[in-house]
N, C-alpha and C positions, 0 to 999 in steps of 0.2 A: 753825480757829475755826468754831464751829457757827453756822449761819444761823438766826435766829429766824423763826418763821412768824407772820404777823399773825393775831390772834384776831378773829373776826367775830361781832358780836351783831346780831340783827335785831329791831326793834321794830315791831309791827303794830297799827295802829288798825283793828280788825276791821270795824267797821261801815262805815267809809269804803272799805276795800278791797272788802268784799262788794258794796256798792252800785255802786262803780265797775266791778267785774267784770260785774255785771248790765247796766249801761249799755253797756259795750263789747262783750260777747259774747252777749247775749240779745236776741231781738227784742222789740219793744214788746208789752206784755201778757202776756209769759211770767211764770210764778210766780218770786218771789224765791228760793225754795228751790233753784232750779237753778243759782244762782251762788255757792254756798258754796265757800270755798277751803280748801286744806290749808296751815296756817301752816308746818309743817315742810317741806313740798315747796317752798313759796315761799322760805323761808329758804335751803334748799339751792341753789335756782336762783340766787338773788341772790349768794350766796357764790361759786358756781362761775363766775359771769360777771365777777367783779372782775378787772381787767386785771393786778393785782399779786398775785393769789392770796389765800390765807388759809384758816383753818380755822374752820368754823362751830362756835361753842361754846354758843350759846343763841339761842332764839327766844322772845321775850316777846310775848304777845297782850294787848291792852288793849281794853276795851269799856266803853260807858256803863252806868251803873246805872239800870235801869228805875224809873220813878216809879210807885208804887202808885196814886197819884191819877189817873194817865192810863191805867192798864191797864183793859181790858174785863173784866167779871165773867163768867167762863165756868163758874161753879159750877152744878151740876145739882141741882134740887130735885124732890122727888116729890110 
């Protein structure tokens, strides 16, 4: 009888993971750009550390929709 392998899907709320990584691994005042993560690398890490194993089949990344009303205007005028 063939043993089935668990399929693993990882869902990431990117903004929360990014800001949590910055808080945990960067000193205060360091730029946010230093704490971006690789969603695929994180998915592989999580799947590899499952005690009962499994095959990573998908990594889904979700982020908020920026509000145009709240964005700064960086247009250049001559």
